[in-house]
DSSP file (Angstrom, degrees, kcal/mol; ACC not computed):
  #  RESIDUE AA STRUCTURE BP1 BP2  ACC     N-H-->O    O-->H-N    N-H-->O    O-->H-N    TCO  KAPPA ALPHA  PHI   PSI    X-CA   Y-CA   Z-CA
    1    1 A X              0   0    0      0, 0.0     2,-0.1     0, 0.0    45,-0.0   0.000 360.0 360.0 360.0 126.0  118.4   85.5  106.0
    2    2 A X        -     0   0    0      1,-0.1    43,-0.1    43,-0.1     4,-0.1  -0.460 360.0-138.9 -68.1 147.0  115.0   86.8  107.3
    3    3 A X  S    S+     0   0    0     40,-0.1     2,-0.7     1,-0.1    -1,-0.1   0.761  87.4  68.3 -79.1 -27.9  114.8   87.2  111.1
    4    4 A X  S    S-     0   0    0      2,-0.0     2,-0.1     1,-0.0    -1,-0.1  -0.815  85.9-130.3 -98.8 116.2  111.3   85.7  111.3
    5    5 A X        -     0   0    0     -2,-0.7    39,-0.3    36,-0.2    36,-0.1  -0.370   1.2-146.2 -68.6 135.2  111.1   81.9  110.6
    6    6 A X  S    S+     0   0    0     37,-1.7     2,-0.5    34,-0.6    35,-0.2   0.877  88.2  52.1 -65.4 -36.9  108.5   80.6  108.1
    7    7 A X        -     0   0    0     33,-2.6     2,-0.4    36,-0.4    -1,-0.1  -0.870  69.1-162.5-106.7 133.6  108.1   77.4  110.1
    8    8 A X        -     0   0    0     -2,-0.5     2,-0.4     0, 0.0    33,-0.1  -0.967  21.6-128.6-109.1 127.5  107.5   77.4  113.8
    9    9 A X        -     0   0    0     -2,-0.4     3,-0.1     1,-0.2    -2,-0.0  -0.614  20.1-172.8 -78.5 131.1  108.2   74.0  115.7
   10   10 A X  S    S+     0   0    0      1,-0.4     2,-0.3    -2,-0.4    -1,-0.2   0.831  72.9   0.2 -90.2 -41.7  105.3   72.9  117.7
   11   11 A X        -     0   0    0      1,-0.1    -1,-0.4     2,-0.0     0, 0.0  -0.984  56.4-177.0-149.7 138.8  106.9   69.9  119.5
   12   12 A X        -     0   0    0     -2,-0.3    -1,-0.1    -3,-0.1     2,-0.1   0.816  20.5-166.3-107.3 -50.2  110.5   68.7  119.1
   13   13 A X        -     0   0    0      1,-0.1     2,-1.6     2,-0.0    -2,-0.0  -0.242  53.3 -35.0  82.8 175.7  110.8   65.5  121.3
   14   14 A X  S    S+     0   0    0     -2,-0.1     2,-0.3     2,-0.0    -1,-0.1  -0.556  85.7 141.1 -75.1  79.5  114.1   64.0  122.1
   15   15 A X        -     0   0    0     -2,-1.6     2,-0.1    17,-0.0    17,-0.1  -0.922  52.4-107.9-120.5 149.8  116.2   64.5  119.0
   16   16 A X        -     0   0    0     -2,-0.3    15,-2.9     1,-0.1     2,-0.1  -0.447  35.2-112.6 -70.3 144.8  119.9   65.4  118.7
   17   17 A X  E     -A   30   0A   0     13,-0.2     2,-0.4    -2,-0.1    13,-0.3  -0.515  27.6-152.7 -74.9 145.3  120.8   69.0  117.6
   18   18 A X  E     -A   29   0A   0     11,-1.6    11,-2.5    -2,-0.1     2,-0.2  -0.958   7.2-144.5-124.4 108.5  122.5   69.1  114.1
   19   19 A X  E     +A   28   0A   0     -2,-0.4    69,-2.5     9,-0.2    70,-0.5  -0.456  30.9 154.4 -72.5 141.6  124.8   71.9  113.4
   20   20 A X  E     -A   27   0A   0      7,-2.4     7,-3.3    67,-0.2     2,-0.4  -0.968  36.1-119.0-156.2 166.5  125.0   73.4  109.8
   21   21 A X  E     -Ab  26  90A   0     68,-3.1    70,-2.9    -2,-0.3     2,-0.5  -0.921  18.0-168.2-112.6 137.4  125.9   76.7  108.2
   22   22 A X  E >  S-Ab  25  91A   0      3,-2.6     3,-1.3    -2,-0.4    70,-0.2  -0.959  76.8 -22.2-123.8 115.1  123.5   78.9  106.2
   23   23 A X  T 3  S-     0   0    0     68,-3.0    -1,-0.1    -2,-0.5    69,-0.1   0.860 128.4 -51.1  56.4  37.6  125.0   81.8  104.2
   24   24 A X  T 3  S+     0   0    0     67,-0.4     2,-0.5     1,-0.2    -1,-0.2   0.492 114.7 116.6  82.9   4.4  128.0   81.7  106.5
   25   25 A X  E <   -A   22   0A   0     -3,-1.3    -3,-2.6     0, 0.0     2,-0.3  -0.907  68.9-118.4-106.0 131.5  125.9   81.8  109.7
   26   26 A X  E     +A   21   0A   0     -2,-0.5     2,-0.3    -5,-0.2    -5,-0.2  -0.541  45.4 162.9 -69.5 127.5  126.1   79.0  112.2
   27   27 A X  E     -A   20   0A   0     -7,-3.3    -7,-2.4    -2,-0.3     2,-0.3  -0.804  24.6-142.2-135.1 175.9  122.6   77.4  112.7
   28   28 A X  E     +A   19   0A   0     -2,-0.3    -9,-0.2    -9,-0.2     2,-0.2  -0.994  15.8 174.9-147.1 145.8  121.2   74.2  114.0
   29   29 A X  E     -A   18   0A   0    -11,-2.5   -11,-1.6    -2,-0.3     2,-0.4  -0.315  35.3 -92.6-123.7-150.2  118.4   71.9  113.1
   30   30 A X  E >   -A   17   0A   0    -13,-0.3     3,-2.7    -2,-0.2   -13,-0.2  -0.972  40.8 -90.3-135.4 139.7  117.3   68.5  114.5
   31   31 A X  T 3  S+     0   0    0    -15,-2.9     3,-0.1    -2,-0.4    55,-0.1  -0.348 116.8  28.2 -53.1 129.3  118.2   64.9  113.6
   32   32 A X  T 3  S+     0   0    0      1,-0.4    -1,-0.3    53,-0.4     2,-0.1   0.238  90.8 131.2  99.0  -7.6  115.6   63.8  111.0
   33   33 A X    <   -     0   0    0     -3,-2.7    52,-2.4    52,-0.1    -1,-0.4  -0.480  55.5-129.3 -65.7 142.8  115.0   67.3  109.6
   34   34 A X  B  >  -E   84   0B   0     50,-0.3     4,-2.5    -2,-0.1    50,-0.3  -0.551  28.1-109.8 -71.7 159.1  115.0   67.9  105.9
   35   35 A X  H  > S+     0   0    0     48,-2.8     4,-2.6    45,-0.4     5,-0.2   0.849 121.3  55.1 -58.9 -34.7  117.2   70.7  104.7
   36   36 A X  H  > S+     0   0    0     44,-2.5     4,-2.5    47,-0.3    -1,-0.2   0.932 108.8  45.6 -67.1 -45.1  114.1   72.6  103.9
   37   37 A X  H  > S+     0   0    0     43,-0.3     4,-1.5     2,-0.2    -2,-0.2   0.968 115.0  48.3 -56.5 -53.5  112.6   72.2  107.4
   38   38 A X  H  < S+     0   0    0     -4,-2.5     3,-0.4     1,-0.2     4,-0.3   0.938 115.5  42.9 -51.8 -52.1  116.0   73.2  109.0
   39   39 A X  H >X S+     0   0    0     -4,-2.6     4,-1.5     1,-0.2     3,-1.4   0.907 114.4  47.8 -68.7 -39.6  116.4   76.2  106.8
   40   40 A X  H 3< S+     0   0    0     -4,-2.5   -33,-2.6     1,-0.3   -34,-0.6   0.612 105.6  61.6 -79.7 -10.6  112.7   77.6  107.0
   41   41 A X  T 3< S+     0   0    0     -4,-1.5    -1,-0.3    -3,-0.4   -36,-0.2   0.528 108.2  44.8 -84.1  -6.5  112.9   77.1  110.8
   42   42 A X  T <4 S-     0   0    0     -3,-1.4     2,-0.3     1,-0.3    -2,-0.2   0.765 130.5 -20.5-100.4 -38.5  115.8   79.7  110.7
   43   43 A X     <  -     0   0    0     -4,-1.5   -37,-1.7     2,-0.1   -36,-0.4  -0.873  65.8 -94.2-159.9-175.7  114.1   82.3  108.3
   44   44 A X  S    S+     0   0    0     -2,-0.3     2,-0.5   -39,-0.3    -4,-0.1   0.441  96.3  76.6 -92.5  -3.3  111.5   82.9  105.7
   45   45 A X        -     0   0    0     -6,-0.2    12,-0.2     1,-0.2     3,-0.1  -0.942  44.6-179.8-117.1 124.9  113.7   82.3  102.6
   46   46 A X  S    S-     0   0    0     10,-2.8     2,-0.3    -2,-0.5    11,-0.2   0.877  74.5 -34.9 -81.1 -48.7  114.8   78.9  101.4
   47   47 A X  E     -F   56   0C   0      9,-1.5     9,-2.8    23,-0.1     2,-0.4  -0.966  61.6-100.6-163.0 175.7  116.7   80.3   98.5
   48   48 A X  E     -F   55   0C   0     45,-3.2     7,-0.2    -2,-0.3     6,-0.2  -0.877  46.0-103.1-103.1 133.7  116.7   83.2   95.9
   49   49 A X     >  -     0   0    0      5,-2.8     4,-1.2    -2,-0.4    46,-0.1  -0.297  18.8-140.5 -56.7 137.1  115.5   82.4   92.3
   50   50 A X  T  4 S+     0   0    0      1,-0.2    -1,-0.1     2,-0.1    44,-0.0   0.533 100.0  46.9 -80.3  -3.0  118.4   82.1   90.0
   51   51 A X  T  4 S+     0   0    0      3,-0.1    -1,-0.2     0, 0.0    -2,-0.0   0.767 133.4   6.3-101.6 -42.6  116.3   84.0   87.3
   52   52 A X  T  4 S-     0   0    0      2,-0.1    -2,-0.1     0, 0.0     3,-0.1   0.493  87.7-121.3-123.8  -2.8  114.9   87.0   89.2
   53   53 A X     <  +     0   0    0     -4,-1.2    -3,-0.1     1,-0.2     3,-0.1   0.576  62.3 149.8  71.8   7.3  116.6   86.9   92.7
   54   54 A X        -     0   0    0     -6,-0.2    -5,-2.8     1,-0.1    -1,-0.2  -0.369  53.9 -98.9 -71.4 151.3  113.0   86.6   94.2
   55   55 A X  E     -F   48   0C   0     -7,-0.2     2,-0.3    -3,-0.1    -7,-0.2  -0.454  40.4-168.9 -72.1 143.8  112.7   84.7   97.5
   56   56 A X  E     -F   47   0C   0     -9,-2.8   -10,-2.8    -2,-0.1    -9,-1.5  -0.921  19.4-176.9-127.8 156.0  111.5   81.2   97.3
   57   57 A X        -     0   0    0      1,-0.4    11,-0.1    -2,-0.3     2,-0.1   0.194  55.6 -86.9-137.6  16.5  110.4   78.9  100.0
   58   58 A X        -     0   0    0      9,-0.5    -1,-0.4   -11,-0.1    10,-0.1  -0.165  36.1-149.8  93.0 162.6  109.7   75.6   98.3
   59   59 A X  S    S+     0   0    0     -2,-0.1    -3,-0.0    -3,-0.1    -1,-0.0   0.565  79.9  22.2-131.5 -71.9  106.3   74.6   96.7
   60   60 A X  S    S-     0   0    0      1,-0.0    -2,-0.0     0, 0.0     0, 0.0   0.756  77.3-151.0 -82.2 -25.2  105.2   71.0   96.6
   61   61 A X  S    S+     0   0    0      1,-0.1    -1,-0.0   -25,-0.0    -3,-0.0   0.733  78.8  80.0  56.6  30.9  107.4   69.8   99.5
   62   62 A X  S    S-     0   0    0     20,-0.0    -1,-0.1     0, 0.0    20,-0.0   0.167 109.9 -97.7-144.4  12.4  107.7   66.3   98.0
   63   63 A X  S    S+     0   0    0      1,-0.0    19,-0.0     0, 0.0    16,-0.0   0.663  95.3 100.8  79.7  18.7  110.3   66.6   95.3
   64   64 A X  S    S+     0   0    0      1,-0.1    -1,-0.0     2,-0.0     0, 0.0   0.730  73.4  53.7-100.9 -31.6  108.2   67.1   92.2
   65   65 A X  S    S-     0   0    0      1,-0.0    -1,-0.1     0, 0.0    -7,-0.0   0.620  85.2-136.1 -95.8 -18.4  108.3   70.8   91.5
   66   66 A X    >   +     0   0    0      1,-0.1     3,-0.7     2,-0.0    -8,-0.0   0.487  68.6 118.7  70.9  12.2  111.9   71.7   91.4
   67   67 A X  T 3   +     0   0    0      1,-0.2    -9,-0.5   -10,-0.0    -1,-0.1   0.522  65.2  58.2 -83.5  -5.2  111.4   74.8   93.5
   68   68 A X  T 3   +     0   0    0    -11,-0.1    12,-2.1   -10,-0.1    -1,-0.2   0.172  65.4 138.1-114.9  16.0  113.6   73.8   96.3
   69   69 A X  E <   +C   79   0A   0     -3,-0.7     2,-0.3    10,-0.2    10,-0.2  -0.420  29.8 179.2 -55.3 128.1  116.9   73.3   94.6
   70   70 A X  E     -C   78   0A   0      8,-2.4     8,-2.2    -2,-0.1     2,-0.3  -0.892  22.5-125.9-129.4 165.2  119.7   74.8   96.8
   71   71 A X  E     -CD  77  92A   0     21,-1.1    21,-2.5    -2,-0.3     6,-0.2  -0.851  13.8-139.6-106.0 144.8  123.5   75.0   96.6
   72   72 A X  E >   - D   0  91A   0      4,-2.6     3,-2.3    -2,-0.3    19,-0.3  -0.545  40.3 -96.7 -86.6 170.0  125.9   73.9   99.1
   73   73 A X  T 3  S+     0   0    0     17,-3.8    18,-0.1     1,-0.3    -1,-0.1   0.738 126.3  52.4 -62.5 -19.0  128.9   76.3   99.7
   74   74 A X  T 3  S-     0   0    0     16,-0.3    -1,-0.3     2,-0.1    17,-0.1   0.314 125.3 -99.8-103.2  16.6  131.1   74.2   97.3
   75   75 A X  S <  S+     0   0    0     -3,-2.3     2,-0.2     1,-0.3    -2,-0.1   0.480  73.4 141.6  91.0   3.9  128.5   74.4   94.5
   76   76 A X        -     0   0    0      1,-0.0    -4,-2.6    -5,-0.0     2,-0.3  -0.536  43.8-135.5 -73.7 144.6  126.8   71.1   94.8
   77   77 A X  E     +C   71   0A   0     -6,-0.2     2,-0.3    -2,-0.2    -6,-0.2  -0.804  26.1 174.1-102.6 146.3  123.0   71.2   94.2
   78   78 A X  E     -C   70   0A   0     -8,-2.2    -8,-2.4    -2,-0.3     2,-0.8  -0.984  37.1-115.6-144.7 154.6  120.5   69.4   96.4
   79   79 A X  E >>  -C   69   0A   0     -2,-0.3     3,-1.2   -10,-0.2     4,-0.8  -0.829  27.7-158.5 -92.8 112.9  116.7   69.1   96.7
   80   80 A X  T 34 S+     0   0    0    -12,-2.1   -44,-2.5    -2,-0.8   -45,-0.4   0.749  83.8  58.5 -69.2 -24.6  116.1   70.6  100.1
   81   81 A X  T 34 S+     0   0    0    -46,-0.2    -1,-0.3     1,-0.2   -47,-0.1   0.632 117.3  30.4 -81.9  -9.8  112.7   69.0  100.6
   82   82 A X  T <4 S+     0   0    0     -3,-1.2     2,-0.5     2,-0.1    -1,-0.2   0.350  98.9  92.4-123.9   4.8  114.0   65.4  100.3
   83   83 A X  S  < S-     0   0    0     -4,-0.8   -48,-2.8    -3,-0.1   -47,-0.3  -0.890  72.0-131.3-105.6 129.0  117.5   65.7  101.5
   84   84 A X  B     -E   34   0B   0     -2,-0.5   -50,-0.3   -50,-0.3     2,-0.2  -0.532  29.1-105.6 -75.8 137.6  118.1   65.1  105.2
   85   85 A X        -     0   0    0    -52,-2.4   -53,-0.4    -2,-0.2     2,-0.3  -0.440  37.4-163.3 -63.3 133.5  120.1   67.6  107.1
   86   86 A X    >   -     0   0    0     -2,-0.2     3,-1.8   -55,-0.1   -68,-0.1  -0.909  29.2 -96.0-115.3 143.2  123.7   66.4  107.9
   87   87 A X  T 3  S+     0   0    0     -2,-0.3   -67,-0.2     1,-0.3   -59,-0.0  -0.328 109.0  20.4 -49.3 133.4  126.1   67.9  110.5
   88   88 A X  T 3  S+     0   0    0    -69,-2.5    -1,-0.3     1,-0.3   -68,-0.2   0.294  80.3 154.2  90.2 -12.5  128.5   70.4  109.0
   89   89 A X    <   -     0   0    0     -3,-1.8   -68,-3.1   -70,-0.5     2,-0.5  -0.183  32.2-152.7 -52.3 148.8  126.5   71.1  105.9
   90   90 A X  E     -b   21   0A   0    -70,-0.2   -17,-3.8   -68,-0.0   -16,-0.3  -0.930  21.5-173.2-129.6  99.9  127.3   74.6  104.5
   91   91 A X  E     -bD  22  72A   0    -70,-2.9   -68,-3.0    -2,-0.5     2,-0.4  -0.658  13.7-155.2-102.9 147.1  124.3   75.8  102.6
   92   92 A X  E     - D   0  71A   0    -21,-2.5   -21,-1.1    -2,-0.2     4,-0.1  -0.988  14.3-159.0-132.7 132.6  123.7   78.9  100.4
   93   93 A X  S    S+     0   0    0     -2,-0.4   -45,-3.2   -46,-0.1     2,-0.3   0.515  79.9  65.8 -81.2  -4.8  120.4   80.7   99.7
   94   94 A X  S    S-     0   0    0    -47,-0.2     2,-0.2   -23,-0.1   -23,-0.2  -0.841  83.3-116.6-119.2 151.4  122.0   82.2   96.6
   95   95 A X        -     0   0    0     -2,-0.3    -2,-0.1   -46,-0.1   -46,-0.0  -0.608  42.0 -96.4 -81.3 145.4  123.3   80.8   93.3
   96   96 A X              0   0    0     -2,-0.2    -1,-0.1     1,-0.2   -23,-0.0  -0.308 360.0 360.0 -59.7 143.4  126.9   81.2   92.4
   97   97 A X              0   0    0     -3,-0.1    -1,-0.2     0, 0.0    -2,-0.0   0.448 360.0 360.0 -66.7 360.0  127.7   84.1   90.2
């Protein structure tokens, strides 16, 4: 996970914090965040390509391009740009071996 977030929050407003795990590290986002927003507010990488291991950060941000597919810790796939963050999610930036 990169130390410098790709997304910087400008204003948050009164929203509840939502805890989640990213690559085994405890993180938090906010109620109403998509998975993509929450992950990129933590670092610069949404996932690593399953073909080249190159870092990816999403592309179209509306569910059309297939670039934001991520895995949960239990191997389920989700589209990060259109999936709302839920408390307790365990996400992985890497594909299972």
